[in-house]
C-alpha positions in Angstrom: -20.8 8.8 5.2 -20.0 8.0 8.8 -23.5 6.7 9.3 -23.5 4.6 6.3 -20.2 3.0 7.1 -21.2 2.4 10.7 -24.4 0.6 9.7 -22.6 -1.6 7.0 -19.8 -2.5 9.5 -22.6 -3.5 12.2 -24.4 -5.5 9.5 -21.4 -7.4 8.5 -20.3 -8.0 12.0 -23.7 -9.5 12.8 -23.7 -11.6 9.5 -20.2 -12.9 9.8 -19.9 -13.7 13.6 -18.8 -17.4 12.4 -16.0 -15.8 10.7 -14.9 -14.1 13.6 -14.5 -17.1 15.4 -12.8 -19.2 12.9 -10.4 -16.7 11.3 -11.8 -17.4 7.7 -12.1 -14.9 5.0 -13.2 -15.0 1.2 -10.8 -13.8 -1.6 -10.3 -10.2 -1.3 -11.6 -7.8 -3.9 -9.3 -4.8 -4.4 -10.0 -1.6 -5.9 -7.8 1.2 -7.2 -7.3 3.8 -4.4 -8.7 6.9 -6.1 -12.2 5.8 -6.3 -13.2 6.5 -2.8 -17.0 6.7 -3.3 -16.9 3.4 -5.5 -14.9 2.0 -2.7 -17.7 2.5 -0.1 -20.4 1.1 -2.6 -18.0 -2.2 -3.3 -17.3 -2.3 0.5 -21.1 -3.0 1.1 -21.7 -5.0 -1.9 -23.8 -8.3 -1.5 -24.9 -7.2 1.9 -21.8 -6.7 3.7 -18.1 -7.7 4.2 -16.3 -10.4 6.2 -14.1 -9.0 9.1 -12.2 -11.9 10.5 -10.2 -11.8 13.8 -6.7 -11.1 12.4 -4.0 -13.3 13.2 -2.2 -13.3 9.8 -0.9 -17.0 10.3 -0.9 -17.6 6.7 2.0 -15.2 6.5 3.6 -16.2 9.8 6.7 -17.8 8.3 8.5 -16.9 5.0 10.5 -20.0 4.3 14.1 -19.7 2.7 15.6 -22.9 1.3 18.5 -24.1 3.2 21.6 -24.8 1.3 19.8 -23.9 -2.0 21.4 -21.9 -4.9 18.6 -19.3 -4.1 19.5 -19.0 -0.5 23.1 -18.4 -1.3 22.3 -15.6 -3.7 20.1 -14.0 -1.1 23.1 -13.7 1.5 23.8 -10.3 2.5 20.7 -9.0 0.4 18.0 -6.5 2.1 14.7 -7.9 2.8 12.2 -6.4 0.3 9.0 -5.3 2.1 5.9 -5.1 -0.3 3.3 -2.6 1.0 -0.4 -3.1 -0.5 -2.1 -0.2 -2.3 -5.3 1.3 -0.9 -8.2 -1.0 -0.1 -6.0 -4.1 -1.4 -5.3 -7.2 0.4 -1.7 -8.7 1.3 -2.7 -11.9 -0.5 -3.1 -10.0 -3.8 0.7 -9.3 -3.5 2.2 -12.7 -2.4 2.7 -13.8 -6.1 4.9 -10.8 -6.3 6.7 -11.6 -3.3 7.2 -15.0 -4.6 8.7 -13.9 -7.8 11.3 -12.0 -5.8 12.0 -14.7 -3.5 12.5 -17.0 -6.5 15.4 -14.6 -7.6 17.0 -14.7 -4.4 15.6 -11.8 -2.5 14.2 -12.2 0.9 10.7 -10.8 0.6 7.6 -10.4 2.4 4.2 -8.4 2.3 2.9 -6.0 5.0 0.4 -8.4 6.6 -2.8 -6.3 6.3 -6.3 -7.1 5.0 -8.1 -4.8 2.7 -10.7 -3.7 5.4 -7.9 -2.3 7.5 -7.9 0.7 5.1 -11.3 1.7 6.0 -10.2 4.2 8.8 -8.2 6.0 6.2 -11.1 6.5 3.9 -11.9 10.2 2.6 -8.3 11.6 3.0 -8.0 10.9 6.7 -4.7 10.2 8.5 -2.5 7.4 7.2 -1.1 6.3 10.6 -3.0 3.1 10.7 -1.1 2.1 7.6 2.3 3.7 8.9 2.0 1.7 12.0 1.8 -1.5 9.8 4.8 -0.5 7.9 6.8 0.2 10.9 5.8 -3.0 12.5 6.9 -5.0 9.4 10.1 -3.0 9.0 11.2 -3.7 12.6 10.5 -7.4 12.5 12.6 -7.6 9.2 15.5 -5.8 10.9 15.4 -8.1 13.9 15.8 -11.3 11.6 19.3 -12.7 11.9 19.0 -13.9 8.2 19.5 -17.5 9.3 16.7 -20.3 8.8 13.4 -18.7 8.4 12.2 -15.2 8.2 9.4 -15.2 10.8 6.9 -12.4 10.7 4.8 -12.8 14.0 1.2 -11.8 13.6 -0.1 -8.7 15.1 -3.7 -8.4 16.8 -6.3 -6.2 15.1 -10.0 -6.8 16.0 -13.4 -5.5 14.6 -13.7 -3.5 17.6 -10.2 -2.0 16.8 -11.6 -1.2 13.4 -14.6 0.6 14.7 -12.7 2.8 17.1 -10.1 3.6 14.5 -12.7 4.5 12.1 -14.6 7.1 14.6 -11.3 8.6 15.8 -8.7 8.5 13.1 -8.3 12.2 12.2 -8.9 14.4 9.4 -10.9 13.7 6.1 -14.1 15.0 4.8 -15.6 15.1 8.3 -12.7 16.8 9.9 -12.5 14.2 12.6 -10.3 15.6 15.5 -11.1 19.3 14.2 -9.1 19.5 11.0 -8.5 18.1 7.5 -4.9 19.3 7.3 -2.2 16.8 8.3 -0.5 19.7 10.0 -3.3 19.7 12.5 -3.9 16.0 13.0 -4.2 15.4 16.8 -1.9 12.6 18.1 -4.4 9.8 18.1 -2.8 6.3 18.5 -4.2 3.7 16.1 -5.5 0.7 17.7 -4.2 -2.9 17.7 -1.7 -4.5 19.8 2.0 -5.1 19.0 2.7 -2.1 17.2 5.9 -0.2 18.3 4.4 3.0 19.7 7.7 4.7 19.1 9.8 2.2 20.9 13.5 2.1 20.5 14.7 1.3 17.1 16.2 -2.3 16.7 20.0 -2.3 16.6 20.8 -3.5 12.9 23.4 -3.3 10.4 20.9 -4.2 7.8 18.1 -2.0 6.1 15.1 -2.9 3.9 13.9 -2.0 0.7 10.0 -0.8 0.6 8.3 -1.7 -2.6 4.9 0.4 -2.3 2.0 0.0 -4.6 0.0 3.1 -5.4 -1.3 5.2 -2.5 1.1 3.2 -0.4 4.0 4.8 -2.1 3.2 8.4 -0.7 2.4 6.8 2.6 5.9 5.1 2.6 7.4 8.7 1.9 5.8 9.9 5.2 7.3 6.9 6.7 10.9 8.0 5.6 10.3 11.6 7.0 11.5 13.0 10.2 8.6 15.5 10.3 5.9 15.1 12.9 2.8 13.4 11.3 -0.2 13.1 13.4 1.8 13.1 16.6 4.7 10.8 15.6 7.9 11.1 13.5 8.5 7.7 12.0 12.0 8.7 10.5 12.0 5.4 8.5 14.9 6.8 6.4 16.9 5.1 9.4 15.7 1.8 8.2 15.2 1.8 4.4 18.0 1.8 2.0 15.6 1.9 -1.2 12.0 3.0 -1.9 10.3 2.0 -5.0 7.0 3.4 -5.7 4.5 1.6 -8.4 1.9 3.6 -10.0 1.7 6.1 -7.1 -0.1 9.4 -7.6 2.8 11.6 -6.5 1.2 14.8 -8.1 -0.5 17.6 -6.3 -4.2 17.7 -6.8 -7.3 19.5 -5.3 -9.5 17.9 -2.9 -9.2 16.4 0.8 -7.9 13.1 -0.5 -4.6 14.7 -1.7 -3.9 16.8 1.4 -1.5 14.0 2.6 0.3 13.8 -0.7 0.8 17.5 -0.5 2.3 17.1 2.9 4.7 14.3 1.5 5.6 16.4 -1.4 7.1 19.2 0.8 10.3 17.2 0.7 11.9 15.3 -2.0 13.8 11.9 -1.8 15.6 11.8 1.7 19.4 11.8 1.9 20.8 8.2 2.2 17.8 6.5 0.6 17.7 5.6 -3.0 14.1 6.3 -4.3 12.8 5.0 -7.6 9.3 6.1 -9.0 8.0 3.4 -11.5 5.0 4.2 -13.8 3.1 2.4 -16.4 1.7 3.3 -19.6 -0.7 1.7 -22.1 -4.0 2.9 -21.1 -5.2 6.6 -22.6 -7.5 8.7 -20.7 -9.9 8.3 -23.5 -9.9 4.4 -23.3 -12.9 4.3 -20.8 -14.9 6.1 -18.2 -13.2 4.6 -15.2 -9.7 5.8 -16.5 -11.0 9.2 -17.5 -12.4 9.6 -14.0 -9.3 8.4 -12.3 -6.8 10.7 -14.5 -9.0 13.5 -13.7 -9.2 12.6 -10.0 -5.2 12.9 -10.1 -5.6 16.6 -11.0 -5.5 16.8 -14.7 -8.1 18.9 -16.6 -10.9 16.9 -18.3 -10.0 18.2 -21.8 -6.3 17.1 -21.3 -7.0 13.7 -19.8 -8.1 12.0 -23.0 -4.5 12.2 -24.3 -2.9 11.3 -21.2 -1.1 7.9 -20.9 -0.9 5.8 -17.7 -1.7 2.5 -16.1 -5.3 2.9 -16.3 -5.5 4.5 -12.7 -2.5 6.7 -12.4 -1.2 9.0 -15.3 2.3 8.4 -15.9 3.2 12.1 -15.3 1.7 11.7 -11.8 3.4 8.3 -11.2 6.9 10.0 -11.9 6.3 13.3 -10.1 8.6 12.3 -7.2 11.2 14.8 -6.8 14.8 13.3 -6.4 13.7 9.8 -7.6 14.9 7.8 -10.5 12.2 7.0 -12.9 11.3 3.8 -14.6 8.8 3.6 -17.2 6.9 0.1 -18.0 5.1 0.0 -21.2 1.8 -1.7 -21.4 1.3 -2.2 -17.8 -1.9 -1.9 -15.9 -2.2 -0.6 -12.3 -3.6 -3.4 -10.4 -3.5 -7.3 -9.8 -7.5 -7.2 -10.1 -10.5 -4.9 -10.9 -14.1 -5.5 -10.3 -15.8 -5.9 -13.6 -18.8 -3.9 -12.6 -16.8 -0.8 -12.0 -14.0 -1.1 -14.5 -15.0 -3.6 -17.1 -12.3 -2.6 -19.6 -9.4 -3.0 -17.4 -10.9 -6.1 -16.0 -11.3 -7.7 -19.4 -7.5 -6.7 -20.2 -6.1 -8.2 -17.3 -8.1 -11.5 -17.8 -6.6 -11.4 -21.5 -3.2 -11.4 -20.1 -2.1 -7.6 -19.5 0.5 -7.4 -17.1 0.7 -5.2 -14.1 3.5 -4.1 -11.8 3.6 -7.2 -9.9 3.7 -9.8 -13.0 6.8 -11.6 -13.6 8.3 -9.7 -16.4 7.6 -6.3 -14.5 9.3 -7.8 -11.5 12.2 -8.8 -13.4 12.7 -5.1 -14.5 12.6 -4.0 -10.9 15.1 -6.6 -10.0 17.6 -5.6 -12.7 17.4 -2.1 -11.4 18.1 -3.3 -7.8 21.0 -5.6 -8.9 22.6 -2.8 -10.6 23.0 -0.6 -7.6 23.9 -3.6 -5.5 26.8 -4.6 -8.0 
């Protein structure tokens, strides 16, 4: 796996040198997080992938309209930070952030590209993603809530990606000596501008994390005060509410779920409201992709056919977050996009108008839950 990925990355870097110079990137193609093997295949489809120099200028400023009714409604509200799911791109979640902003909630997306997930493939340490969550949360807390919410770009190069891929601990190859999060050595993820455990910003405000799919259990690790790969993020100091969307919280066998098991050693932390959101409308018997995804989440094949869920995560797993409130969204699919070659049925349903967690009506349900507690 390592050799194949190295070859693919190298070829992609050679083929896309112009993109590195210009910072351009085609529309991302997101995959549900459970399909690790399929993700590697999709990653190298059509001869490679584009890895631009990351500056994230398109998300550098989140404008809040001065003097508007929406701005006045947003005064005093916590900033909502959306964390993209595994192998998904920040741009896939910008429409969702816009829905929140239109209702008066300051909102931004953790500005990471889909390929920044590559070092985490195969059940390896989630620290590269945790650093990006920490970066975005700290910038939100530094905002004085006047004028623009400016999210400065962080720098992450193709060279950083390669170094992260070969040194990020854990996984099937047991990089660093073990596949257990308890034994991950303290390897710092590459990239400039991350906090590296610097003092926390002084702020009376807190943030709301809305985390999709695998980002849900990664956000739970962010909240924890326990050491994970050499750092305790203790994000519960900064977070008022964590909302997980279609996150596989249930334990399962296999290397990929070692991190989930680590997170499940504790429930919702004191002082943080946690809400687990799951979708229904797709039975395990609906299609091969869904049947394999539900099986991967730890359910016997003979039971999977009757399981309901969002097409990627069974409802039972989405709600298996101890100490959390539960919200069920009926007739809701998992992701904002599916590759037609891998999940044709889910792709077709989405094209025909089926809603996912970030669709307008679904976001409205999340907003109502937030406002009920705010009021």
